[in-house]
N, C-alpha and C positions, 0 to 999 in steps of 0.2 A: 195575565198570569206572569209573575216574575220568573225569569230564567237566569241561571248563573253560568257564565263561561267557565270552562275548566281547562286545566293544562293537559298536555299530552300525557296519557297514562303511563307511557314509558319513560317519563322524565326521571333521571336517576336521583334528582334532589328529593323525591318523595318516596324513595324506596326504604327508608327507615322510619320508625314510628315518630321519633323526635322531629325529623325533617318534615314529615307529612303534617304534623300538628302545626309546625311553624308556617309551612306553606298555606295551610288552611286558615290560620289566624291572619296571615298577610292579606288573603282575599277578603276577609271580613273586618279589616282594620278600621274602616270608618265606623261601622256600628259598634265594634268593640270599644273604640276610643270614646264615642258618644255615650255608650253605656257606662263606661268608667266615670266619665264626667258627671252624668246625671246621678249615678249611684253615690258618688263622693259627696255631691251637694246634698243629696237626700239623707245620707247617713250623718254627715257633719251637722246638718240642720237639727237632726234628732239629738246629737251630742250637745248642742247649744241649749236645749230645753232645760236640763237640770240647772245650768248656770243662771238662766233667766228666772227660773222658779226661785232659786236661792236669793237672787237680788230682790225679787218681789217680796219674799219673806222678810228680808232685812229692811225693806222700805216700810213694811207693816210695823216691825219692831221699833223703827225710828219715827213712826207716825208721819211718814213722808208721802202725802197723798199724791203729789205730782209724780214722784218716782214710781209709786204703785201703778198709776195709770200708764206711765211710760213703759214699764216692764210688762204690764198686762197686754198693751198693744204689741209689744215685741213678741210675746208668746203667740198672739193671734197671727201675726205676720209669719212667724216660723211655722205654725201649723199649716197655713196656706201654702208656704213654700214646700213643706214636706209632701203635701198632697199632690201638687203639680209635678215635682221632681220624681215622686214615686211612680206616677203614670208614665212619664218619659223613660225612667229607668226600666220599667217592666216592658215597655214596647221594644226597646233596644235589646233587652235580654232575650225576649221571644224571637226577635229577628236573628240574633246570634245563634240561638238553638236551631231554628229552621234553616238558616244559611249553612251552618256546619253539617247538619244532617243531610240536606238535599244536595249539597256539593259532593259529599261523600257518596251518596247514592248515584249521582250522575257519573262520577269518576269510575266507580266500580262497574256500573252498567255499561259504559262506553268501552271499558277495558274488556269486559266479558264479551261484548260484541266483537271486539278486535281479536280476541282469542278464538272465537267461533267454535268449531268442532273440537278444538284442542282443550277447551275448558273442562269438559267432562273427564278427559284422560289425565288432566293435571291436578285436579283438586276435587275433593268430595263434595257432593251436593249439599250436605249439612253445613259445610264451611260457608258456602255462599248464602244459604238460608240464614245462618247466624249473623253474617255481616248485615243483611238487609233487615233484620229485626232488632236485635239487642245492641249491636255495635254502633249503629248510626245514632241511636238514642244516647248512648254513653258519650259519644264524641260531641253531639249537640249539647248535652248537659254540661260538659266541660267548658265549652265556649260560653254557655249561659252564665256560669258561676264566675267568669272572669271579672265582670263588672262589680258584683258585690264583694268578691274576694279582694280586689285592689282597693275598693272603697273602705273595706274594713281596716286595711293597713293604714290608709290615710287618716281614718277616724281615730284609730288608736294613738297615732302621733298627736292629733289635735287634743285628745283627752289628756294625754301625758303633759302637754304644754300648759293646758288649763289648770291641771292639778298641781303642777310645779309652781305656778304662780300663787295657787291657793296654799299649798303646803309641800315643801320639798320631799318629806318622807312619803307622802301619798303619791306624788308624781313618780318617785323612784320605784314605788310598788308596781306601777304599771310598766315602766320602762324595763325593769329587771324581771319582774314576775311573769309577765306575758311570754317573753321568749323562752323562759325556763319551762313553763307549763306546756307551751306548744311543742317544745323539744321532746317532752315526755310523751305527748300524743303521737309525735312522728315515729316513735318506736313501734307503733302498731302498723305503720304503713307497709313495711317490708313483708311481714307475714301475710298481710291482707292482699298485697300485690301477688304473692306466690299462690295463695289459695284461690284468688279470683281467676288467675290464669289456668290453674288446674281444673277449676269448675267449668271454665269456658271450653276447654279441650273436651271434657266429657260431654258437655252440652252439644258441641258440634258432632261428636260421634253418635249421640242418641238421635239428633235430628237427621243425620245421614241414614241411620237405621230406619227411621220412620219413613223417609222418602223411598227407600228401597222396598219396604213392605207395602207401602201404598201403591207404588208403581207396578209391583209384581204380585198383587193380591190374587188376581185371577189364576196365575200360574201356581201360586202357593196352595190355593184351594184345590187345583187340579191334581197336585201330587201329594196332598195331605200334609203339607208343611206348615200349616197355620200355627199349630200348637208349638212346634219347635221354635219358630221365629218369635211367636208371642212370648214364650218363656225367656228367650234371649233378650227381648226388649224389656221385659219386666226386670231381669237381672241387671241390665245396664241402667235402667231407670232408678233402681235402688242405689246403685253406685253413685249416680248423679245426686240423689237425695242426700246421701251421706256427705258428699263433697259440699253440697249446698249448706248443710247444717254446720260443717266445719268453717265455711266461709262466713256464715251468719254469726258465729260466735265472735269472731274478730270484729265484724261490723257492729255487733251489739256493744262491744267495748268502746268502739269509736263513737257510736251514738251516745253512750253514757258519758263519754268525755265531753260532748257538747254541752251537757248540763253540769257536770262536775267542775270543770275548769271555771266557767263563769260563777258557779255557786260558791267556789272558794273566794272569789273577789267580793261577792255580796256579803258573805259571812265575816271574813277577816277584815275587809275594808270598812264595813259598818262599825265593827267593834273598835277599830283603830280610830275612825273619825269621831266616834262617841267619846273615847278617851281624850282626844285632842280638844273636843268641845268642853268637856268637864275641866280641862286644864286651862281653858281660856285661849287656846291657840287657834280655835276656829269659832266663828260666830254660828248662831243657830241656822242661819240661812246657808252658810257654807257647809255645815254638817248635812243639811237636807240635800244640798247639791251633790255632795259626795255620795250619799246614799243613792241618789238618782243615777249618778255615774256608775256606781257599783252594779246597780240593776241593769243599766243600759249596756254595760260591757258584755252581757249575755248575747247581744245581737252580733257584734263583730267577732267575738271569740267563737261562737257556734258557727258563724259563717266561714271562718277560716278552717275549722275542723271539717265542715261540709265540703269546702273547696279541696282540701287534701284528699278526701274520699273520692270526689268526682274526678280529680286529676289522675288518681291511680286507675280508676275505672276507664277513663278516656285513653290512658296510655296502653292499657291492655287491649282495648278495642282497636286502637290505631295499629298495634302490632298485627292484629288479624287482617285489617284492611290492607296493610302494606304487603302482607304475605300473598294476597290475591294480586295486587298490583305488580308484584315482582315476577309474576309468571310471564313467560315469553310465548308468543304465538308460534304455532308449528311451522309457519312459512312467513316469509317477508318479501317485499318487493326488492327487485334488483336496484342497484344504484341508479342506473339509467335503463328503465324498462324499454323493450323493443316494441315497435308498432305491431298491431295485430295483423298477421299475415293473411293472404287469401285462403279460402277454404282448402283444406288438405287433410291428409291422413292423421288421425290421432293414434300415436304409437306408444305403447308401454314396453320398453325394452327389457324390463325385468322378466315379464311373462311372455313376451313375444306377440302380444295382442296387437292387431291392427284394425282400427275402426275407420272404414272408408266413408267419405262424405255421402250423405243421403241414404245410408244403409240402415236397415233394421237388423241389428246384431244381437243375438242371444249369447250369454256366457253361462255355461253349466259347469260349476266347480265341484270337484269331487270332495273337497274340504269346504264346508259352508263358510268358514272364516275367510277364505280367499276372496270371496265376492265383495264384501265391504272394503277389504284392504285394497283390492284392485280399483274399486270405484273411487276411493279416497285419492289414489294416485292420479286417476284420470281427471278428477276435479281439482287437483292440486291442494288437497287438504294436508298433504305432507310432501316434502321435497323428494322427488324421485326422477329417474331418467325417463322422462316422458317428452315426446316431440309432438308439435302440432304444425303441420305443413313444413317439416324439416327445421322448425325453430324450437329450441328447448322451452317447455312450458314454464320453467323457472325464470326465463328471461322476459316473460310477458307480465304486464301489470296485473296484479292480483284482482283488481276491480274488473278488468276486462275478462279475466277467466271466469269470475263469478257471474258476470252478465251473460256469458255465452255458453258456459257449461254448467248445467244444473245436476247435482247429485241428490236424488230423493231417496233417503234411507227408509227402510221399512218401519223403523221405530221413531220417526220424526214426530215431535209433539204438536198438539194444537193448543193455541192460546185462548184465554177467555175473551169474550166479547161477541159482537154480532158475527154470525157465520159468514155473511157475505164479505165482510172485511178480512176474515181469516182466510178465505179462499182466494182473495184477490190482493195479495200483498204487494208492496212496492208502489211507486208513483209513476212508473213508466207505462208504456203500452203493453197490454196483455192480450191473451187470446180470448175466444168466445167462451164465457162462463157456461152458458146453456149447453154448448157443444161439449165442453169438458165434463159436465154433469152426465150427459147422455153416454159418453164414451166410458165413464167409470161406473155406469149403471147405478148412479146414486139418486135417481129421481125419487125412489120410494123413501129414502132417508130424509130428503128435504120435504116431501109431501106430508110426512108424518109429524113435522114440527108445526106448532100452532101458528107461528109467524113466518114460516118458510125460511128464506135466506136471511131475514132480519131477526131471527131468533137469537137471543143471547145464550151462548154455550159456556160450559164450565171449562176450567183449565184441563188440558189433555183430553178433552172430549169425553168426560167420565159418563155422560148420559147415553153414550153410544156403545154398541157392541164392538168387539174387535174387528169384525168384518166391515162394519159401517165406518169406523175410524179409518181403516185402510183405504176404503173407496174415497173418502173425503181427502185423504192425503194425495191420492192420485189425481183428484180434481184440481187441487192446488198446484201440483206439478205441471199439469197440462195447461192450466190457465197462464202460467208463467211463460209458456211457449218459447223455450230457449233454443238456441242454435243446435246445441247437443244436449240431449236428455239422457241421464243415466238413472235407471230405475232398479231398485233392489227388492226382489220378491214382492212385486206389487199386488199379487193375487193370492198370497199364501193363506189368508184368513177367510176366504170366501168359498162358497160351495162350488161344485164342479160346473153346474149349469151357468151360474153367474160368471165363473171364471172363463168359460168358453165364449160368452158374449163379450166380456171385456177384452179378451184376446183379439177377437175379430175386429171389434171397433177400434181398439188401440192401433192395430196394424194399419187400418184404413186411414185413421186420423193422422198418423205420423209418417205415412208413406212419402218418401222423397226427402225427409228430414232425418238427420243423424240421430239414431236412438239406440241405446244399449240397455238390454233388459237382463238382469242377473236372476235366473230362475232355473229350476229343474222340472217345471211343469210341462209335460208334453203338449198340453192344450195351447199353451202360450208359444212354446218353441216352434210348433208346427206352422204358425202364422208369420214367422220372421223370415227375412231373406236368407240368413245364414246363422250358424251357431258355432261358437268356439268352445271346445271341450278342454277344461283346464284341470290338470292333475299335478300335485306338488308345486303349485304356483306357476306352472308352465303350460303354454298352449300345446296340446298334444294332437289335436285334429280340428279342422275347420271345414264346414260344408253345410248344405241344407240339412234340416232335421232328419228327414226320412233316409237320406244317404248315410248319415252317421249312425242311425239305428241299424242299418243293414251292414255297414262296414266297420264299425267300431264297437266291439262287445262291451268294453268298459263304459262307454257312453250309454249304450242301451241299458246296461244294468243300473246305471245311476238314474236315468229318467223314468224307467219303467218299474223301479223298485224291485227288480228281480236279479238274483246273483248269476254269475257266469255259468255255473253248472246247470241251473234251471233253463237258461237260454239255450245251452247246447242240447239239453233234453228236448226242448221245444222244437 
């Protein structure tokens, strides 16, 4: 399989649509150059056919048998040349399309990986979906048309020279008329560009709405919000339809121009050539040749109109791509990252949280939003005042942090593919998969699958229930076996009996290894070494679960779901 090297996604030279397209064309310059060469020979050879036919007709009129055979042989040779060069032109055109599309996909995918968790916070899901579907096709099609577009310009020059030798007025008709008519066609490009851009914006918004509805369908059904969101989607869909019709109107005019402009040459040119033939300024063969040229001009002229349309589409798509590439990751490596220090305390100074090595620590947050924010700081998904062994986490290499501190969010997605591959990501050493499955109480999930761990699963694990997906996420986190594991609500979607078993097994499995569990479940908190109670983003109390229940009323109210007055009454 062919792969394409790509530049650093952060390269400032590809932050604008024009520079991005130039960068892309430079990477495909060999196939683009060969495509232009083969397309030029292919189209020029077609342009020579009417001249050869005209000379053959003149040979018949002059009863020149040798000349007739010669020009008939020339026609045969030109036909063979057209066939061969047509194949080579098409091969290079397809290579240009695939090269441009796949390089764009690679570039956006690598940059999305570089952005990591910051991607969802910086850009809507529909924007990324649109880039991966319609935009890459538009960019590939723009590179595809370069060969035939350039060949059309070359061919028009060749036809103009041939016609000038045949008749100066006919040659001037091509030299002057073609630029004028193409200028008229170009007047449609600006409104087309504007309407395509508006249409693309609405398409992105609708795709984003569809992603939100699909991902939250269970929640919508639970709160009875299906009809409301369905009505909103239908309304936005109709807006997209109206914008599509407005865009199609301009596109239809451009399509019509592909036939109207060449049709003008066929009609007017044939009439003019016939007048010249009647006046004796053209032979019968030359008149037939010009009619052939007038008909042939439909090919390069319609190709130029098509090229203008594809260039506009490609430029709109490139603007969308560069919008993604312009996004900056939430964190970056220091100029000279420090070496990873010996095991030490992981300290978040903002909240005052201290995670000691080898400790099973629970964090119970009064505000549920504080837990993922704190986890992101501990995992350096955002720059914050966090220390590891008295060394600022921001001074350590990001790759080292990712390898040693794993943050497992409660809403992390599952990718499509074999379940075994999904549960054992990465190329390095991992933990025991069977042990992780047992700790997460996921044996029943895997046993219910026809092919067990080798079963192909759908994206986001759509065939599983919420509790099953949550247990599979826990399996994946445990198999990674990081030095420090941060879990966010790992048991919120399972029943109490299963939660108790997971809590006991998780504590035994991670005993002696640094583990942080963000939860308010007393079943889980009771199995941990100590718990930090966090209120207003600050650590208010630290201690074993049972001691906090007895000595910290606010903590007790949080984890037992009972308010302070009820606790006092009890």
